[in-house]
C-alpha atoms as a printed R data frame, in Angstrom:
    type eleno elety resid chain resno       x       y       z
1   ATOM     1    CA   MET     A     1  76.632  84.596  73.354
2   ATOM     2    CA   SER     A     2  73.571  86.641  74.953
3   ATOM     3    CA   ALA     A     3  73.031  90.377  73.809
4   ATOM     4    CA   VAL     A     4  74.437  92.422  76.503
5   ATOM     5    CA   ASN     A     5  73.091  96.178  76.398
6   ATOM     6    CA   LEU     A     6  76.466  98.238  76.742
7   ATOM     7    CA   GLY     A     7  74.557 101.439  76.368
8   ATOM     8    CA   LEU     A     8  76.658 103.607  73.624
9   ATOM     9    CA   PRO     A     9  74.862 106.951  73.509
10  ATOM    10    CA   ARG     A    10  76.452 109.398  70.932
11  ATOM    11    CA   LEU     A    11  74.973 112.407  72.636
12  ATOM    12    CA   ARG     A    12  75.978 115.974  73.369
13  ATOM    13    CA   VAL     A    13  74.746 116.294  76.571
14  ATOM    14    CA   GLU     A    14  73.448 120.035  78.491
15  ATOM    15    CA   PRO     A    15  75.402 120.808  81.604
16  ATOM    16    CA   ALA     A    16  73.252 119.927  84.426
17  ATOM    17    CA   THR     A    17  73.350 123.333  86.001
18  ATOM    18    CA   SER     A    18  71.628 126.536  84.435
19  ATOM    19    CA   GLU     A    19  74.496 128.482  86.399
20  ATOM    20    CA   PRO     A    20  76.342 130.636  83.505
21  ATOM    21    CA   ARG     A    21  80.722 129.116  83.019
22  ATOM    22    CA   PRO     A    22  83.095 132.154  83.859
23  ATOM    23    CA   ASP     A    23  85.287 132.125  81.086
24  ATOM    24    CA   ASN     A    24  88.141 130.129  82.565
25  ATOM    25    CA   PRO     A    25  89.944 127.919  79.901
26  ATOM    26    CA   ALA     A    26  90.385 124.759  82.640
27  ATOM    27    CA   LEU     A    27  88.050 122.096  83.484
28  ATOM    28    CA   ILE     A    28  86.361 123.528  86.259
29  ATOM    29    CA   ASP     A    29  82.785 122.625  87.747
30  ATOM    30    CA   THR     A    30  80.188 124.451  89.930
31  ATOM    31    CA   PHE     A    31  81.498 122.895  93.161
32  ATOM    32    CA   GLY     A    32  85.464 124.510  92.769
33  ATOM    33    CA   ARG     A    33  87.145 120.930  91.424
34  ATOM    34    CA   VAL     A    34  89.563 121.272  88.521
35  ATOM    35    CA   ALA     A    35  89.873 118.175  86.307
36  ATOM    36    CA   THR     A    36  93.454 117.806  85.453
37  ATOM    37    CA   ASP     A    37  93.687 114.335  85.382
38  ATOM    38    CA   LEU     A    38  92.326 112.484  82.205
39  ATOM    39    CA   ARG     A    39  92.066 108.644  81.897
40  ATOM    40    CA   VAL     A    40  92.351 107.224  78.350
41  ATOM    41    CA   SER     A    41  90.585 104.075  77.281
42  ATOM    42    CA   LEU     A    42  92.604 102.966  74.229
43  ATOM    43    CA   THR     A    43  90.343 100.010  73.361
44  ATOM    44    CA   ASP     A    44  86.947  98.182  74.548
45  ATOM    45    CA   ARG     A    45  88.588  95.105  74.046
46  ATOM    46    CA   CYS     A    46  90.379  92.456  76.894
47  ATOM    47    CA   ASN     A    47  91.821  89.076  76.758
48  ATOM    48    CA   LEU     A    48  90.978  88.510  80.347
49  ATOM    49    CA   ARG     A    49  87.147  87.384  81.351
50  ATOM    50    CA   CYS     A    50  87.020  88.836  84.953
51  ATOM    51    CA   THR     A    51  83.780  87.784  86.485
52  ATOM    52    CA   TYR     A    52  83.241  90.783  88.419
53  ATOM    53    CA   CYS     A    53  83.902  92.863  84.979
54  ATOM    54    CA   MET     A    54  82.484  90.815  81.884
55  ATOM    55    CA   PRO     A    55  80.395  87.440  80.718
56  ATOM    56    CA   ALA     A    56  82.345  84.690  80.187
57  ATOM    57    CA   ASP     A    57  81.864  84.747  76.470
58  ATOM    58    CA   GLY     A    58  83.143  88.339  76.523
59  ATOM    59    CA   LEU     A    59  81.051  91.303  75.146
60  ATOM    60    CA   PRO     A    60  80.408  92.647  71.360
61  ATOM    61    CA   TRP     A    61  83.248  94.897  70.811
62  ATOM    62    CA   LEU     A    62  83.444  98.138  69.438
63  ATOM    63    CA   PRO     A    63  83.525  98.387  65.116
64  ATOM    64    CA   GLY     A    64  87.044  99.248  64.640
65  ATOM    65    CA   LYS     A    65  85.643 102.430  62.213
66  ATOM    66    CA   ASP     A    66  84.042 103.898  66.201
67  ATOM    67    CA   VAL     A    67  87.064 103.922  67.455
68  ATOM    68    CA   LEU     A    68  89.606 106.997  67.560
69  ATOM    69    CA   THR     A    69  92.460 106.787  65.369
70  ATOM    70    CA   ASP     A    70  95.787 107.325  66.733
71  ATOM    71    CA   GLU     A    71  95.545 110.811  64.800
72  ATOM    72    CA   GLU     A    72  91.895 111.721  66.375
73  ATOM    73    CA   LEU     A    73  93.301 110.298  69.767
74  ATOM    74    CA   LEU     A    74  96.219 112.742  69.784
75  ATOM    75    CA   ARG     A    75  94.520 115.570  68.623
76  ATOM    76    CA   LEU     A    76  92.607 115.230  71.433
77  ATOM    77    CA   LEU     A    77  94.890 114.692  73.854
78  ATOM    78    CA   ARG     A    78  96.909 117.826  72.656
79  ATOM    79    CA   ILE     A    79  93.617 119.775  73.279
80  ATOM    80    CA   ALA     A    80  93.280 118.616  76.503
81  ATOM    81    CA   VAL     A    81  97.095 119.272  77.483
82  ATOM    82    CA   GLU     A    82  97.496 122.469  75.468
83  ATOM    83    CA   ARG     A    83  94.093 123.772  76.099
84  ATOM    84    CA   LEU     A    84  92.423 122.017  78.949
85  ATOM    85    CA   GLY     A    85  95.158 122.589  81.488
86  ATOM    86    CA   ILE     A    86  95.702 118.481  82.261
87  ATOM    87    CA   THR     A    87  98.716 117.337  83.617
88  ATOM    88    CA   ASP     A    88  98.260 113.699  83.965
89  ATOM    89    CA   ILE     A    89  97.497 111.002  81.594
90  ATOM    90    CA   ARG     A    90  96.450 107.462  82.420
91  ATOM    91    CA   LEU     A    91  96.020 104.900  79.688
92  ATOM    92    CA   THR     A    92  93.538 102.123  80.230
93  ATOM    93    CA   GLY     A    93  91.181  99.657  78.575
94  ATOM    94    CA   GLY     A    94  89.817  97.212  78.367
95  ATOM    95    CA   GLU     A    95  93.681  96.216  78.230
96  ATOM    96    CA   PRO     A    96  95.451  98.998  76.882
97  ATOM    97    CA   MET     A    97  98.381  96.613  75.308
98  ATOM    98    CA   LEU     A    98  95.934  95.270  72.763
99  ATOM    99    CA   ARG     A    99  95.904  98.449  71.127
100 ATOM   100    CA   PRO     A   100  97.917  98.124  68.177
101 ATOM   101    CA   GLY     A   101 101.341 100.801  67.824
102 ATOM   102    CA   LEU     A   102 101.300 101.200  71.620
103 ATOM   103    CA   GLU     A   103 105.080 102.362  72.144
104 ATOM   104    CA   ASP     A   104 104.777 104.906  69.132
105 ATOM   105    CA   LEU     A   105 101.634 106.043  70.724
106 ATOM   106    CA   ILE     A   106 103.329 106.426  74.426
107 ATOM   107    CA   GLY     A   107 105.962 108.667  72.827
108 ATOM   108    CA   GLN     A   108 103.854 110.596  70.890
109 ATOM   109    CA   ILE     A   109 102.265 111.433  74.008
110 ATOM   110    CA   ALA     A   110 105.368 111.793  75.866
111 ATOM   111    CA   ALA     A   111 105.955 114.679  73.148
112 ATOM   112    CA   LEU     A   112 102.983 116.641  74.037
113 ATOM   113    CA   ARG     A   113 104.220 119.852  75.900
114 ATOM   114    CA   PRO     A   114 103.377 120.773  78.558
115 ATOM   115    CA   ARG     A   115 104.704 116.983  78.939
116 ATOM   116    CA   PRO     A   116 102.164 115.319  80.980
117 ATOM   117    CA   ARG     A   117 102.703 112.775  83.980
118 ATOM   118    CA   LEU     A   118 101.984 109.287  81.685
119 ATOM   119    CA   SER     A   119 101.023 106.261  83.127
120 ATOM   120    CA   MET     A   120  98.928 103.368  82.497
121 ATOM   121    CA   THR     A   121  96.648 100.632  83.743
122 ATOM   122    CA   THR     A   122  97.138  97.088  82.498
123 ATOM   123    CA   ASN     A   123  96.325  93.328  83.704
124 ATOM   124    CA   GLY     A   124  99.721  92.643  82.635
125 ATOM   125    CA   ILE     A   125  99.217  90.049  80.020
126 ATOM   126    CA   GLY     A   126 102.506  90.822  77.227
127 ATOM   127    CA   LEU     A   127 103.930  92.969  80.033
128 ATOM   128    CA   ALA     A   128 107.285  90.916  80.281
129 ATOM   129    CA   LYS     A   129 107.947  91.229  76.900
130 ATOM   130    CA   ARG     A   130 107.018  94.683  76.179
131 ATOM   131    CA   ALA     A   131 107.870  96.747  79.772
132 ATOM   132    CA   ALA     A   132 111.255  97.551  78.620
133 ATOM   133    CA   ARG     A   133 110.104  99.286  75.229
134 ATOM   134    CA   ILE     A   134 106.983 101.060  76.904
135 ATOM   135    CA   ALA     A   135 109.142 102.496  79.659
136 ATOM   136    CA   ALA     A   136 111.820 103.731  77.182
137 ATOM   137    CA   ALA     A   137 108.653 105.136  74.339
138 ATOM   138    CA   GLY     A   138 108.022 107.456  77.353
139 ATOM   139    CA   LEU     A   139 105.760 105.596  80.213
140 ATOM   140    CA   ASP     A   140 106.296 106.881  83.957
141 ATOM   141    CA   ARG     A   141 104.637 104.623  85.665
142 ATOM   142    CA   ILE     A   142 102.523 101.517  85.575
143 ATOM   143    CA   ASN     A   143  99.312  99.871  87.923
144 ATOM   144    CA   VAL     A   144  98.860  96.148  87.131
145 ATOM   145    CA   SER     A   145  95.582  94.215  88.016
146 ATOM   146    CA   LEU     A   146  96.047  91.361  90.339
147 ATOM   147    CA   ASP     A   147  93.514  90.064  92.313
148 ATOM   148    CA   THR     A   148  95.202  86.763  94.008
149 ATOM   149    CA   VAL     A   149  98.685  85.072  93.561
150 ATOM   150    CA   ASP     A   150  97.185  81.807  93.895
151 ATOM   151    CA   ARG     A   151  96.808  80.160  90.246
152 ATOM   152    CA   GLU     A   152  93.607  78.352  90.835
153 ATOM   153    CA   THR     A   153  91.858  81.535  92.338
154 ATOM   154    CA   PHE     A   154  93.301  83.522  89.230
155 ATOM   155    CA   ARG     A   155  91.579  80.971  87.239
156 ATOM   156    CA   THR     A   156  88.605  81.263  88.693
157 ATOM   157    CA   ILE     A   157  88.286  85.170  88.764
158 ATOM   158    CA   SER     A   158  90.021  85.828  85.526
159 ATOM   159    CA   ARG     A   159  88.644  82.465  83.564
160 ATOM   160    CA   ARG     A   160  92.193  82.348  82.332
161 ATOM   161    CA   ASP     A   161  95.281  80.285  83.497
162 ATOM   162    CA   ARG     A   162  97.929  83.491  83.055
163 ATOM   163    CA   LEU     A   163  99.193  84.201  86.473
164 ATOM   164    CA   SER     A   164 102.238  83.316  85.755
165 ATOM   165    CA   HIS     A   165 102.712  85.787  82.684
166 ATOM   166    CA   VAL     A   166 101.026  88.723  84.999
167 ATOM   167    CA   LEU     A   167 103.724  87.690  87.814
168 ATOM   168    CA   ASP     A   168 106.620  87.860  85.268
169 ATOM   169    CA   GLY     A   169 104.833  91.191  83.919
170 ATOM   170    CA   LEU     A   170 105.357  92.912  87.356
171 ATOM   171    CA   ALA     A   171 109.038  91.834  87.498
172 ATOM   172    CA   ALA     A   172 109.967  93.121  84.088
173 ATOM   173    CA   ALA     A   173 108.023  96.606  84.868
174 ATOM   174    CA   ARG     A   174 110.235  97.011  88.146
175 ATOM   175    CA   ALA     A   175 113.304  96.071  86.379
176 ATOM   176    CA   ALA     A   176 112.519  98.659  83.558
177 ATOM   177    CA   GLY     A   177 112.250 101.490  85.685
178 ATOM   178    CA   LEU     A   178 108.250 102.234  85.591
179 ATOM   179    CA   ASP     A   179 107.882 102.627  89.587
180 ATOM   180    CA   PRO     A   180 106.386 102.757  91.831
181 ATOM   181    CA   VAL     A   181 104.700  99.733  89.995
182 ATOM   182    CA   LYS     A   182 101.337  99.545  91.889
183 ATOM   183    CA   ILE     A   183  99.164  96.474  92.230
184 ATOM   184    CA   ASN     A   184  95.418  97.182  91.787
185 ATOM   185    CA   ALA     A   185  93.549  94.243  93.754
186 ATOM   186    CA   VAL     A   186  89.545  93.865  94.108
187 ATOM   187    CA   LEU     A   187  88.687  91.240  96.875
188 ATOM   188    CA   LEU     A   188  85.451  89.165  96.221
189 ATOM   189    CA   ARG     A   189  83.288  87.640  99.099
190 ATOM   190    CA   GLY     A   190  83.842  83.769  99.394
191 ATOM   191    CA   VAL     A   191  86.605  83.867  96.808
192 ATOM   192    CA   ASN     A   192  89.553  85.885  97.557
193 ATOM   193    CA   GLU     A   193  88.998  87.927 100.826
194 ATOM   194    CA   HIS     A   194  91.048  85.341 102.766
195 ATOM   195    CA   GLU     A   195  94.225  86.320 100.891
196 ATOM   196    CA   ALA     A   196  93.962  90.274 101.950
197 ATOM   197    CA   ALA     A   197  97.290  89.876 104.059
198 ATOM   198    CA   SER     A   198  98.832  87.424 101.507
199 ATOM   199    CA   LEU     A   199  98.723  90.031  98.723
200 ATOM   200    CA   LEU     A   200 100.317  92.712 100.998
201 ATOM   201    CA   ARG     A   201 103.091  90.272 102.102
202 ATOM   202    CA   PHE     A   202 103.384  89.678  98.436
203 ATOM   203    CA   SER     A   203 103.464  93.361  97.285
204 ATOM   204    CA   LEU     A   204 105.751  94.169 100.305
205 ATOM   205    CA   ASP     A   205 108.302  91.493  99.360
206 ATOM   206    CA   HIS     A   206 108.680  92.558  95.923
207 ATOM   207    CA   GLY     A   207 108.467  96.288  96.511
208 ATOM   208    CA   TYR     A   208 105.362  96.560  94.904
209 ATOM   209    CA   HIS     A   209 102.340  98.905  96.127
210 ATOM   210    CA   LEU     A   210  99.335  97.237  96.865
211 ATOM   211    CA   ARG     A   211  95.889  99.055  96.331
212 ATOM   212    CA   PHE     A   212  92.802  97.083  97.263
213 ATOM   213    CA   ILE     A   213  89.585  98.739  95.209
214 ATOM   214    CA   GLU     A   214  86.196  98.000  96.566
215 ATOM   215    CA   GLN     A   215  84.232  96.310  93.937
216 ATOM   216    CA   MET     A   216  82.084  99.022  92.184
217 ATOM   217    CA   PRO     A   217  78.616  98.686  89.970
218 ATOM   218    CA   LEU     A   218  80.192  98.790  86.565
219 ATOM   219    CA   ASP     A   219  80.043  95.116  85.690
220 ATOM   220    CA   ALA     A   220  78.238  94.371  82.028
221 ATOM   221    CA   GLN     A   221  75.958  91.614  83.489
222 ATOM   222    CA   HIS     A   222  74.391  94.755  86.314
223 ATOM   223    CA   GLY     A   223  74.711  91.833  89.182
224 ATOM   224    CA   TRP     A   224  76.809  94.126  91.485
225 ATOM   225    CA   ASN     A   225  75.318  93.223  95.018
226 ATOM   226    CA   ARG     A   226  76.205  95.405  98.144
227 ATOM   227    CA   ARG     A   227  76.316  92.585 100.105
228 ATOM   228    CA   ASP     A   228  78.458  90.951  98.252
229 ATOM   229    CA   MET     A   229  81.193  93.625  98.418
230 ATOM   230    CA   VAL     A   230  84.182  93.385 100.922
231 ATOM   231    CA   THR     A   231  83.798  96.919 102.006
232 ATOM   232    CA   ALA     A   232  86.939  99.324 103.110
233 ATOM   233    CA   SER     A   233  86.353  98.549 106.716
234 ATOM   234    CA   GLU     A   234  86.507  94.792 106.342
235 ATOM   235    CA   ILE     A   235  89.713  94.960 104.139
236 ATOM   236    CA   LEU     A   236  91.492  96.661 106.716
237 ATOM   237    CA   ASP     A   237  90.103  94.203 109.339
238 ATOM   238    CA   LEU     A   238  91.394  91.682 107.151
239 ATOM   239    CA   LEU     A   239  94.880  93.510 107.008
240 ATOM   240    CA   ARG     A   240  95.116  94.256 110.873
241 ATOM   241    CA   ALA     A   241  94.622  90.505 111.499
242 ATOM   242    CA   GLU     A   242  98.713  90.393 110.739
243 ATOM   243    CA   PHE     A   243  99.683  93.655 110.247
244 ATOM   244    CA   ASP     A   244  99.990  96.905 112.334
245 ATOM   245    CA   LEU     A   245  98.172  99.955 109.995
246 ATOM   246    CA   THR     A   246  98.762 103.726 110.981
247 ATOM   247    CA   PRO     A   247  97.461 106.492 108.796
248 ATOM   248    CA   SER     A   248 100.239 107.284 106.524
249 ATOM   249    CA   PRO     A   249 101.059 111.044 106.912
250 ATOM   250    CA   GLY     A   250 100.983 113.980 104.438
251 ATOM   251    CA   GLU     A   251  97.783 115.186 102.427
252 ATOM   252    CA   ARG     A   252  95.702 113.146 100.594
253 ATOM   253    CA   GLY     A   253  94.592 115.671  98.220
254 ATOM   254    CA   GLY     A   254  92.497 114.330  95.062
255 ATOM   255    CA   ALA     A   255  94.268 110.630  95.226
256 ATOM   256    CA   PRO     A   256  91.452 107.945  95.200
257 ATOM   257    CA   ALA     A   257  93.715 105.802  97.803
258 ATOM   258    CA   GLU     A   258  93.455 106.373 101.900
259 ATOM   259    CA   ARG     A   259  96.919 105.092 102.596
260 ATOM   260    CA   TRP     A   260  98.166 103.363 105.674
261 ATOM   261    CA   LEU     A   261 101.758 102.167 106.667
262 ATOM   262    CA   VAL     A   262 102.722  98.862 107.240
263 ATOM   263    CA   ASP     A   263 104.154  98.120 110.666
264 ATOM   264    CA   GLY     A   264 105.774 101.601 110.702
265 ATOM   265    CA   GLY     A   265 106.681 101.554 107.470
266 ATOM   266    CA   PRO     A   266 108.440 102.335 104.822
267 ATOM   267    CA   GLY     A   267 105.857 100.322 103.079
268 ATOM   268    CA   ASP     A   268 102.282 101.144 102.702
269 ATOM   269    CA   VAL     A   269  98.565  99.805 101.562
270 ATOM   270    CA   GLY     A   270  95.844 101.747  99.917
271 ATOM   271    CA   VAL     A   271  92.441 101.381  99.955
272 ATOM   272    CA   ILE     A   272  90.133 103.142  97.701
273 ATOM   273    CA   ALA     A   273  86.728 102.778  99.263
274 ATOM   274    CA   SER     A   274  84.740 104.247  96.052
275 ATOM   275    CA   VAL     A   275  81.349 103.195  97.310
276 ATOM   276    CA   THR     A   276  81.593 103.066 101.199
277 ATOM   277    CA   ARG     A   277  84.022 106.290 101.591
278 ATOM   278    CA   PRO     A   278  83.354 107.860  98.572
279 ATOM   279    CA   PHE     A   279  86.368 110.946  97.536
280 ATOM   280    CA   CYS     A   280  83.869 112.707  94.971
281 ATOM   281    CA   ALA     A   281  84.578 116.507  96.504
282 ATOM   282    CA   ALA     A   282  88.293 116.079  95.548
283 ATOM   283    CA   CYS     A   283  87.842 114.160  92.283
284 ATOM   284    CA   GLU     A   284  90.384 115.724  89.552
285 ATOM   285    CA   ARG     A   285  89.244 113.242  86.898
286 ATOM   286    CA   THR     A   286  88.038 113.437  83.370
287 ATOM   287    CA   ARG     A   287  87.256 110.346  80.878
288 ATOM   288    CA   LEU     A   288  87.664 109.855  77.200
289 ATOM   289    CA   THR     A   289  86.091 106.786  75.827
290 ATOM   290    CA   ALA     A   290  87.950 104.780  73.519
291 ATOM   291    CA   ASP     A   291  85.094 105.951  70.823
292 ATOM   292    CA   GLY     A   292  85.967 109.627  71.773
293 ATOM   293    CA   ALA     A   293  82.851 109.988  74.175
294 ATOM   294    CA   VAL     A   294  84.309 112.225  76.962
295 ATOM   295    CA   ARG     A   295  82.306 111.339  80.609
296 ATOM   296    CA   SER     A   296  82.706 113.781  83.336
297 ATOM   297    CA   CYS     A   297  82.087 110.892  86.506
298 ATOM   298    CA   LEU     A   298  82.953 107.023  86.109
299 ATOM   299    CA   PHE     A   299  79.418 106.620  86.978
300 ATOM   300    CA   SER     A   300  77.687 109.301  84.581
301 ATOM   301    CA   ASN     A   301  74.903 108.476  82.244
302 ATOM   302    CA   ALA     A   302  75.815 110.908  80.232
303 ATOM   303    CA   GLU     A   303  78.584 111.725  77.567
304 ATOM   304    CA   THR     A   304  79.572 114.255  75.333
305 ATOM   305    CA   ASP     A   305  80.441 112.871  71.738
306 ATOM   306    CA   LEU     A   306  84.157 114.798  70.614
307 ATOM   307    CA   ARG     A   307  84.171 112.009  67.975
308 ATOM   308    CA   GLY     A   308  81.626 113.353  65.991
309 ATOM   309    CA   LEU     A   309  82.865 116.556  66.224
310 ATOM   310    CA   LEU     A   310  86.396 115.843  65.259
311 ATOM   311    CA   ARG     A   311  84.783 114.037  62.249
312 ATOM   312    CA   ALA     A   312  82.559 116.800  61.291
313 ATOM   313    CA   GLY     A   313  85.602 119.334  61.062
314 ATOM   314    CA   HIS     A   314  85.153 121.405  64.202
315 ATOM   315    CA   ASP     A   315  88.053 123.469  64.727
316 ATOM   316    CA   ASP     A   316  89.943 122.613  68.014
317 ATOM   317    CA   GLU     A   317  88.169 125.593  70.357
318 ATOM   318    CA   ALA     A   318  84.829 124.040  69.666
319 ATOM   319    CA   VAL     A   319  85.858 120.896  70.600
320 ATOM   320    CA   ALA     A   320  87.529 122.065  73.781
321 ATOM   321    CA   ASP     A   321  84.588 124.238  74.831
322 ATOM   322    CA   ALA     A   322  82.395 120.784  74.607
323 ATOM   323    CA   TRP     A   323  84.455 119.586  76.898
324 ATOM   324    CA   ARG     A   324  84.394 121.856  79.033
325 ATOM   325    CA   MET     A   325  80.523 122.318  79.302
326 ATOM   326    CA   THR     A   326  80.611 118.550  79.981
327 ATOM   327    CA   MET     A   327  82.852 118.813  83.189
328 ATOM   328    CA   TRP     A   328  80.860 122.137  84.212
329 ATOM   329    CA   GLY     A   329  77.669 120.261  84.290
330 ATOM   330    CA   LYS     A   330  79.565 117.270  86.698
331 ATOM   331    CA   LEU     A   331  77.225 116.611  89.821
332 ATOM   332    CA   ALA     A   332  78.462 116.620  93.225
333 ATOM   333    CA   GLY     A   333  78.887 112.911  93.727
334 ATOM   334    CA   HIS     A   334  78.202 109.507  91.963
335 ATOM   335    CA   GLU     A   335  74.957 108.737  94.098
336 ATOM   336    CA   ILE     A   336  75.832 105.113  94.444
337 ATOM   337    CA   ASN     A   337  74.381 105.685  97.903
338 ATOM   338    CA   GLU     A   338  71.043 107.235  96.965
339 ATOM   339    CA   ALA     A   339  67.834 105.607  96.418
340 ATOM   340    CA   GLY     A   340  67.497 106.411  92.889
341 ATOM   341    CA   PHE     A   341  70.903 105.317  91.868
342 ATOM   342    CA   ALA     A   342  71.469 103.982  88.345
343 ATOM   343    CA   GLN     A   343  74.346 101.902  87.333
344 ATOM   344    CA   PRO     A   344  75.724 103.277  84.020
345 ATOM   345    CA   LEU     A   345  74.677 101.395  80.778
346 ATOM   346    CA   ARG     A   346  78.594 101.165  79.593
347 ATOM   347    CA   PRO     A   347  80.262  98.799  81.812
348 ATOM   348    CA   MET     A   348  83.626  99.447  82.940
349 ATOM   349    CA   SER     A   349  85.520  97.633  80.256
350 ATOM   350    CA   ALA     A   350  83.888 100.283  77.920
351 ATOM   351    CA   ILE     A   351  84.244 103.291  79.923
352 ATOM   352    CA   GLY     A   352  88.390 102.917  80.816
353 ATOM   353    CA   GLY     A   353  88.983 102.768  84.564
């Protein structure tokens, strides 16, 4: 397998501002945003090999000793909830269901006080057998990544023949009460963009909530090309060819998706236009990688090593302060549309969605 530079910096970064941080325990930044939503990568490993994410042969995974232990992870989540004002925790990967002891981990996270809203993003492999246990452990909601409902196209994109397992997992999640069950779909030019309407029809027929996501420059191969990306405007045009779309009422807030009622409702569809219609000004997210680095932005090229602080014996407040300073230095936006944009060294699978 050819070497892939994952870029795993173990840095304590200085904030990108000289402005003194006020005495505020929350994860504030200089633009008035407050991070209350934590995305937690449980592992960088995955059992699919989606073309827009990683090479066919996979990636050199993190050594086990580098991944946060359950004890370390729970300590960081307790600090986030009790000291930093985190109200929402989303478990991601890689593929989070590859984390050993996931159900026990979910139960311990759900026991934190004040109890955070707890969700997970998964590719759905194995979900059919575990959805009921995961829900019973305390998971509130689930997002399943699904880019096609055609078996051959699924095999082309994911390099695995597992579509039936994902469909069974979706049905099991709904039966287990993990509502709303959301589907995340990425359209690839020349591969599956013609399926936009059929994906929406499938979701409406089964009671799932579909969200299209513009392809982002987060692949391990660094092969992303703006010209190959199916834009939000194109996605909406594809949908409008078969459906009547009207803007969904209500405030969007910090939600990444613009939502549209389909044929007058109640069903809807969302489009997450991270590239062409960035929503950075309302971002509420902070991210923790599987090896314990906190990132202020999905596209950041700097991060703070919290694992190192834990293993060096620092107390909870020192860890919390490091996290606060990381978020204080958050930039105004991801700068994808700026001439000097540099794709993050870590790919999506090593950051967490």
